N, CA, C and O of each residue as an XYZ file, in Angstrom:
556
protein
N    -113.948      1.125     23.678
C    -115.143      1.543     23.983
C    -115.724      0.768     25.161
O    -115.002     -0.052     25.727
N    -117.035      0.976     25.590
C    -117.577      0.352     26.713
C    -117.724     -1.142     26.433
O    -117.848     -1.890     27.403
N    -117.722     -1.632     25.231
C    -117.901     -3.061     24.825
C    -116.431     -3.693     24.582
O    -116.325     -4.880     24.273
N    -115.447     -2.961     24.713
C    -114.042     -3.562     24.399
C    -113.684     -3.247     22.920
O    -112.536     -3.437     22.518
N    -114.616     -2.788     22.148
C    -114.257     -2.517     20.772
C    -113.711     -1.041     20.765
O    -113.637     -0.338     21.773
N    -113.317     -0.643     19.420
C    -113.012      0.756     19.174
C    -114.034      1.723     19.587
O    -115.185      1.551     19.185
N    -113.731      2.798     20.399
C    -114.740      3.616     20.859
C    -115.215      4.488     19.696
O    -114.409      5.073     18.971
N    -116.689      4.573     19.513
C    -117.156      5.321     18.379
C    -118.594      5.677     18.701
O    -119.362      4.886     19.249
N    -118.917      6.906     18.333
C    -120.345      7.422     18.509
C    -121.274      6.561     17.651
O    -122.401      6.270     18.051
N    -120.821      6.175     16.530
C    -121.811      5.320     15.562
C    -121.985      3.917     16.243
O    -123.021      3.285     16.037
N    -120.988      3.413     17.053
C    -121.273      2.041     17.614
C    -122.082      2.381     19.024
O    -122.660      1.500     19.660
N    -122.051      3.590     19.375
C    -122.830      3.694     20.645
C    -122.123      3.172     21.938
O    -122.750      2.784     22.925
N    -120.741      3.199     21.841
C    -119.898      2.471     22.913
C    -118.907      3.459     23.438
O    -117.845      3.054     23.909
N    -119.216      4.828     23.379
C    -118.373      5.771     23.810
C    -118.771      6.224     25.161
O    -119.878      5.938     25.617
N    -117.821      6.988     25.875
C    -118.262      7.572     27.139
C    -118.009      9.029     26.865
O    -116.934      9.490     26.481
N    -119.146      9.728     27.109
C    -119.160     11.164     27.075
C    -118.791     11.751     28.363
O    -119.599     11.812     29.290
N    -117.508     12.213     28.448
C    -116.955     12.699     29.639
C    -117.693     14.037     30.018
O    -117.515     14.471     31.157
N    -118.457     14.681     29.201
C    -119.221     15.886     29.577
C    -120.437     15.765     30.072
O    -121.107     16.744     30.400
N    -120.886     14.411     30.184
C    -122.174     14.154     30.884
C    -122.216     14.652     32.231
O    -121.154     14.740     32.848
N    -123.478     15.047     32.860
C    -123.483     15.411     34.262
C    -122.986     14.011     35.010
O    -123.157     12.895     34.518
N    -122.398     14.245     36.173
C    -121.789     13.142     36.960
C    -122.710     12.008     37.132
O    -122.358     10.848     36.916
N    -123.952     12.359     37.541
C    -124.937     11.047     37.698
C    -125.180     10.246     36.328
O    -125.268      9.019     36.274
N    -125.261     10.992     35.381
C    -125.599     10.342     34.027
C    -124.271      9.642     33.514
O    -124.364      8.634     32.814
N    -123.034     10.170     33.856
C    -121.762      9.578     33.491
C    -121.532      8.260     34.329
O    -120.971      7.273     33.855
N    -122.032      8.338     35.656
C    -121.931      7.160     36.462
C    -122.912      6.049     35.967
O    -122.565      4.869     36.025
N    -124.064      6.396     35.508
C    -124.941      5.466     34.932
C    -124.356      4.877     33.670
O    -124.523      3.673     33.476
N    -123.758      5.526     32.885
C    -123.165      5.035     31.637
C    -122.088      3.958     31.995
O    -122.107      2.844     31.473
N    -121.208      4.321     32.853
C    -120.127      3.473     33.291
C    -120.639      2.180     33.996
O    -120.146      1.079     33.748
N    -121.599      2.357     34.843
C    -122.190      1.250     35.524
C    -123.016      0.284     34.566
O    -122.943     -0.937     34.708
N    -123.740      0.826     33.667
C    -124.637      0.012     32.899
C    -124.102     -0.440     31.535
O    -124.454     -1.514     31.049
N    -123.207      0.432     30.896
C    -122.688      0.045     29.554
C    -121.324     -0.736     29.581
O    -120.971     -1.416     28.618
N    -120.643     -0.621     30.618
C    -119.285     -1.369     30.460
C    -119.581     -2.706     31.030
O    -119.981     -2.876     32.181
N    -119.362     -3.654     30.156
C    -119.606     -5.055     30.446
C    -118.427     -5.718     31.340
O    -117.238     -5.584     31.052
N    -118.871     -6.410     32.396
C    -118.028     -7.183     33.227
C    -118.418     -8.588     33.330
O    -119.549     -8.966     33.025
N    -117.450     -9.408     33.778
C    -117.957    -10.851     33.920
C    -118.490    -11.055     35.339
O    -118.413    -10.172     36.192
N    -119.032    -12.255     35.554
C    -119.652    -12.432     36.855
C    -118.739    -13.049     37.955
O    -119.216    -13.716     38.873
N    -117.444    -12.806     37.829
C    -116.468    -13.288     38.797
C    -116.919    -12.701     40.210
O    -117.161    -11.508     40.393
N    -116.999    -13.682     41.173
C    -117.406    -13.259     42.557
C    -116.432    -12.232     43.130
O    -115.272    -12.134     42.730
N    -116.922    -11.534     44.011
C    -116.316    -10.372     44.729
C    -114.893    -10.913     45.298
O    -113.835    -10.289     45.217
N    -115.052    -12.082     45.838
C    -113.880    -12.491     46.724
C    -112.707    -13.019     45.705
O    -111.525    -12.977     46.046
N    -113.088    -13.475     44.541
C    -112.208    -14.102     43.586
C    -111.250    -13.018     42.771
O    -111.623    -11.897     42.426
N    -110.014    -13.554     42.551
C    -109.112    -12.637     41.752
C    -109.842    -12.275     40.346
O    -110.650    -13.053     39.838
N    -109.512    -11.096     39.790
C    -110.095    -10.696     38.486
C    -108.927    -10.679     37.527
O    -107.762    -10.524     37.893
N    -109.294    -10.838     36.340
C    -108.416    -10.753     35.080
C    -108.336     -9.358     34.716
O    -109.017     -8.986     33.760
N    -107.515     -8.421     35.408
C    -107.526     -7.005     35.189
C    -107.035     -6.704     33.731
O    -107.563     -5.837     33.035
N    -106.066     -7.422     33.350
C    -105.432     -7.067     31.997
C    -106.503     -7.167     30.874
O    -106.475     -6.395     29.916
N    -107.388     -8.074     31.004
C    -108.492     -8.141     29.959
C    -109.745     -7.656     30.328
O    -110.746     -8.059     29.736
N    -109.816     -6.855     31.219
C    -111.139     -6.126     31.653
C    -111.150     -4.749     31.061
O    -110.203     -3.965     31.125
N    -112.370     -4.506     30.445
C    -112.549     -3.170     29.828
C    -112.407     -2.052     30.893
O    -111.790     -1.019     30.634
N    -112.975     -2.271     32.065
C    -112.793     -1.292     33.112
C    -111.408     -0.885     33.461
O    -111.136      0.300     33.653
N    -110.525     -1.831     33.549
C    -109.117     -1.653     33.915
C    -108.427     -0.866     32.782
O    -107.744      0.135     32.997
N    -108.661     -1.411     31.505
C    -107.993     -1.014     30.333
C    -108.292      0.521     30.172
O    -107.361      1.287     29.921
N    -109.660      1.007     30.321
C    -109.992      2.332     30.242
C    -109.358      3.165     31.336
O    -108.870      4.260     31.056
N    -109.345      2.677     32.606
C    -108.862      3.311     33.722
C    -107.270      3.593     33.475
O    -106.754      4.675     33.753
N    -106.617      2.583     32.966
C    -105.223      2.716     32.615
C    -104.944      3.740     31.691
O    -103.856      4.314     31.737
N    -105.866      4.059     30.789
C    -105.675      5.172     29.783
C    -105.608      6.522     30.283
O    -104.926      7.396     29.750
N    -106.455      6.721     31.505
C    -106.543      8.086     31.974
C    -105.874      8.309     33.300
O    -105.500      9.444     33.593
N    -105.689      7.245     34.162
C    -105.231      7.337     35.517
C    -103.687      7.460     35.427
O    -103.100      6.979     34.458
N    -103.029      8.088     36.407
C    -101.527      8.023     36.484
C    -101.123      6.535     36.529
O    -101.935      5.752     37.022
N     -99.892      6.047     36.039
C     -99.540      4.696     36.041
C     -99.450      4.102     37.470
O     -99.714      2.915     37.664
N     -99.114      4.849     38.365
C     -99.038      4.276     39.755
C    -100.377      3.855     40.277
O    -100.527      2.828     40.940
N    -101.375      4.702     39.949
C    -102.737      4.490     40.373
C    -103.371      3.219     39.557
O    -104.116      2.379     40.061
N    -102.962      3.243     38.304
C    -103.440      1.981     37.553
C    -102.864      0.733     38.114
O    -103.522     -0.293     38.291
N    -101.558      0.876     38.394
C    -100.923     -0.408     39.104
C    -101.629     -0.807     40.356
O    -101.835     -2.005     40.548
N    -102.011      0.063     41.208
C    -102.730     -0.283     42.437
C    -104.030     -0.882     42.138
O    -104.394     -1.874     42.770
N    -104.801     -0.333     41.176
C    -106.071     -0.900     40.810
C    -105.933     -2.319     40.353
O    -106.649     -3.220     40.790
N    -104.948     -2.500     39.418
C    -104.709     -3.817     38.921
C    -104.370     -4.800     40.076
O    -104.923     -5.899     40.106
N    -103.497     -4.440     41.001
C    -103.138     -5.314     42.151
C    -104.399     -5.630     43.087
O    -104.524     -6.729     43.627
N    -105.185     -4.750     43.217
C    -106.490     -4.908     43.967
C    -107.425     -5.939     43.185
O    -107.909     -6.911     43.765
N    -107.617     -5.712     42.039
C    -108.406     -6.630     41.293
C    -107.813     -8.056     41.230
O    -108.571     -9.019     41.349
N    -106.544     -8.218     41.054
C    -105.881     -9.499     40.858
C    -105.928    -10.209     42.257
O    -105.992    -11.436     42.328
N    -105.893     -9.392     43.384
C    -105.849    -10.047     44.774
C    -107.087    -10.572     45.180
O    -107.121    -11.411     46.079
N    -108.228    -10.130     44.558
C    -109.603    -10.544     45.003
C    -110.016     -9.680     46.160
O    -109.249     -8.984     46.824
N    -111.361     -9.805     46.334
C    -111.906     -8.981     47.484
C    -112.185     -7.550     46.975
O    -112.480     -6.663     47.777
N    -112.099     -7.333     45.733
C    -112.341     -6.036     45.127
C    -113.053     -6.224     43.787
O    -112.472     -6.686     42.805
N    -114.406     -5.825     43.785
C    -115.220     -6.129     42.666
C    -115.306     -5.094     41.671
O    -114.818     -3.974     41.823
N    -115.994     -5.518     40.549
C    -116.060     -4.584     39.377
C    -116.736     -3.346     39.763
O    -116.420     -2.283     39.229
N    -117.626     -3.414     40.637
C    -118.387     -2.121     41.076
C    -117.378     -1.215     41.756
O    -117.521      0.001     41.631
N    -116.412     -1.685     42.436
C    -115.375     -0.884     42.949
C    -114.566     -0.287     41.880
O    -114.319      0.919     41.887
N    -114.159     -1.048     40.992
C    -113.323     -0.612     39.942
C    -114.104      0.424     39.035
O    -113.518      1.419     38.610
N    -115.354      0.193     38.761
C    -116.196      1.229     38.056
C    -116.247      2.634     38.732
O    -116.247      3.687     38.094
N    -116.287      2.543     40.025
C    -116.325      3.742     40.925
C    -114.980      4.409     40.706
O    -114.925      5.624     40.516
N    -113.883      3.639     40.728
C    -112.587      4.144     40.606
C    -112.393      4.803     39.147
O    -111.686      5.799     38.996
N    -113.016      4.227     38.175
C    -112.957      4.754     36.724
C    -113.715      6.056     36.741
O    -113.200      7.021     36.177
N    -114.834      6.175     37.304
C    -115.661      7.425     37.357
C    -114.718      8.394     38.080
O    -114.488      9.457     37.503
N    -114.190      8.186     39.170
C    -113.341      9.157     39.912
C    -112.167      9.685     39.042
O    -111.824     10.867     39.075
N    -111.530      8.688     38.213
C    -110.494      9.122     37.406
C    -110.904     10.017     36.287
O    -110.224     10.975     35.919
N    -112.118      9.644     35.726
C    -112.501     10.513     34.582
C    -112.832     11.906     35.134
O    -112.506     12.914     34.507
N    -113.492     11.965     36.334
C    -113.877     13.214     36.913
C    -112.575     14.051     37.250
O    -112.531     15.263     37.034
N    -111.640     13.423     37.729
C    -110.326     14.088     37.953
C    -109.724     14.495     36.729
O    -109.582     15.698     36.509
N    -109.352     13.633     35.900
C    -108.660     13.836     34.743
C    -109.341     14.980     33.743
O    -108.656     15.753     33.072
N    -110.536     14.970     33.747
C    -111.270     16.034     32.801
C    -111.896     17.120     33.607
O    -112.811     17.778     33.110
N    -111.482     17.347     34.780
C    -112.200     18.415     35.675
C    -112.162     19.797     34.956
O    -113.186     20.476     34.889
N    -111.021     20.201     34.436
C    -110.941     21.466     33.841
C    -111.691     21.549     32.582
O    -112.287     22.581     32.274
N    -111.681     20.441     31.803
C    -112.474     20.489     30.463
C    -113.888     20.467     30.862
O    -114.643     21.246     30.280
N    -114.397     19.621     31.849
C    -115.828     19.555     32.220
C    -116.268     20.930     32.721
O    -117.389     21.368     32.461
N    -115.377     21.599     33.436
C    -115.737     22.961     33.999
C    -115.987     24.018     32.934
O    -116.913     24.829     32.966
N    -115.048     23.918     31.977
C    -115.150     24.961     30.720
C    -116.360     24.636     29.981
O    -117.112     25.550     29.641
N    -116.641     23.331     29.676
C    -117.755     22.959     28.850
C    -119.065     23.493     29.536
O    -119.906     24.110     28.882
N    -119.210     23.229     30.901
C    -120.385     23.561     31.655
C    -120.635     25.206     31.596
O    -121.718     25.753     31.391
N    -119.392     25.833     31.821
C    -119.505     27.335     31.712
C    -120.015     27.763     30.396
O    -120.910     28.604     30.304
N    -119.404     27.140     29.266
C    -119.927     27.632     27.932
C    -121.448     27.214     27.693
O    -122.221     27.974     27.110
N    -121.812     26.041     28.146
C    -123.128     25.634     27.831
C    -124.142     26.431     28.685
O    -125.295     26.631     28.303
N    -123.664     26.861     29.826
C    -124.542     27.822     30.726
C    -124.653     29.252     30.132
O    -125.594     29.992     30.420
N    -123.673     29.599     29.310
C    -123.627     30.966     28.797
C    -123.187     30.964     27.338
O    -122.033     31.243     27.016
N    -124.214     30.617     26.401
C    -123.959     30.624     24.901
C    -123.391     31.894     24.367
O    -122.712     31.848     23.341
N    -123.604     32.994     24.958
C    -123.047     34.146     24.494
C    -121.598     34.237     24.638
O    -120.933     34.820     23.782
N    -121.063     33.694     25.670
C    -119.549     33.702     25.908
C    -119.058     32.759     24.873
O    -118.042     33.052     24.243
N    -119.709     31.625     24.638
C    -119.175     30.761     23.661
C    -119.115     31.401     22.262
O    -118.126     31.210     21.555
N    -120.158     32.162     21.839
C    -120.269     32.751     20.528
C    -119.015     33.766     20.464
O    -118.248     33.820     19.503
N    -118.918     34.552     21.611
C    -117.868     35.731     21.569
C    -116.527     34.950     21.404
O    -115.691     35.439     20.644
N    -116.238     33.751     22.065
C    -115.080     33.022     21.899
C    -114.804     32.627     20.518
O    -113.701     32.840     20.016
N    -115.800     32.035     19.857
C    -115.819     31.541     18.418
C    -115.540     32.740     17.555
O    -114.669     32.620     16.694
N    -116.172     33.876     17.684
C    -115.879     34.994     16.836
C    -114.508     35.495     17.029
O    -113.874     35.894     16.053
N    -113.988     35.504     18.247
C    -112.645     36.038     18.368
C    -111.633     34.995     17.608
O    -110.650     35.391     16.982
N    -111.942     33.805     17.721
C    -111.108     32.682     17.003
C    -111.152     32.879     15.573
O    -110.128     32.800     14.894
N    -112.361     33.149     15.053
C    -112.565     33.280     13.645
C    -111.761     34.496     12.964
O    -111.179     34.429     11.881
N    -111.841     35.627     13.809
C    -111.092     36.842     13.475
C    -109.547     36.552     13.434
O    -108.837     37.023     12.545
N    -109.101     35.814     14.366
C    -107.693     35.507     14.484
C    -107.288     34.836     13.258
O    -106.329     35.167     12.560
N    -108.242     33.682     13.005
C    -107.824     32.849     11.881
C    -107.934     33.580     10.541
O    -107.164     33.335      9.612
N    -108.872     34.446     10.473
C    -108.995     35.325      9.196
C    -107.675     36.103      9.043
O    -107.047     36.094      7.983
N    -107.282     36.765     10.121
C    -105.899     37.577     10.030
C    -104.800     36.682      9.575
O    -104.065     37.037      8.653
N    -104.662     35.600     10.146
C    -103.546     34.669      9.778
C    -103.754     34.280      8.274
O    -102.763     34.342      7.547
N    -104.799     33.934      7.811
C    -105.083     33.495      6.513
C    -104.913     34.586      5.418
O    -104.570     34.292      4.273
N    -105.154     35.790      5.799
C    -104.868     36.916      4.973
C    -103.428     37.162      4.809
O    -102.997     37.447      3.692
N    -102.575     37.067      5.921
C    -101.164     37.194      5.803
C    -100.568     36.096      4.925
O     -99.696     36.351      4.094
N    -101.042     34.904      5.121
C    -100.616     33.762      4.330
C    -100.843     33.983      2.874
O     -99.962     33.859      2.023
N    -102.102     34.325      2.636
C    -102.412     34.415      1.127
C    -101.732     35.616      0.529
O    -101.464     35.540     -0.670
N    -101.409     36.721      1.184
C    -100.534     37.836      0.741
C     -99.186     37.290      0.462
O     -98.590     37.620     -0.563
N     -98.681     36.476      1.319
C     -97.273     36.010      1.037
C     -97.251     35.003     -0.159
O     -96.289     34.969     -0.926
N     -98.241     34.256     -0.286
C     -98.327     33.231     -1.469
C     -98.385     34.011     -2.700
O     -97.696     33.728     -3.680
N     -99.268     35.069     -2.656
C     -99.559     35.818     -3.890
C     -98.209     36.500     -4.376
O     -97.880     36.496     -5.562
N     -97.438     37.097     -3.348
C     -96.275     37.705     -3.548
C     -95.254     36.785     -4.169
O     -94.601     37.165     -5.141
N     -95.088     35.546     -3.622
C     -94.129     34.567     -4.061
C     -94.499     34.049     -5.354
O     -93.610     33.622     -6.090
N     -95.719     34.033     -5.724
C     -96.206     33.564     -7.125
C     -96.112     34.744     -8.154
O     -96.143     34.488     -9.358
N     -96.004     35.948     -7.729
C     -95.919     36.986     -8.540
C     -97.312     37.469     -8.991
O     -97.408     38.257     -9.932
N     -98.339     37.030     -8.363
C     -99.776     37.373     -8.661
C    -100.129     38.775     -8.168
O     -99.969     39.109     -6.994
N    -100.637     39.614     -9.154
C    -100.943     41.023     -8.827
C    -102.556     40.983     -8.958
O    -103.119     40.471     -9.926
N    -103.205     41.560     -7.915
C    -104.583     41.671     -7.913
C    -105.063     42.976     -8.580
O    -106.267     43.223     -8.657
């Protein structure tokens, strides 16, 4: 989570990747705790929340580059948080786009849910018929 603990809505330390970009940026900048290491000084990347979150979603090569930048110094937590925001926006671009489309058109979401329910119902009916047959149950 944003505080280094397990990410949880009940703890209030989660990052909602579906927030509008500006709000997502605010969450990253304000909720993720960093130390007061000066910009010029090397950072302890491996024990930083920003880097650990980045490493979870960015390609390994990009995570290695961020780690090197932090450990070399001259690269601050603000830079790393900006990189994290970019990684989240890139990694979840398709999901964010779909979410926004459905939130902007609740009717389309309802249609999708109804189609899924119908498909599930058909599958369940076939399964129940097979179970009844195998158990010798006659209705």
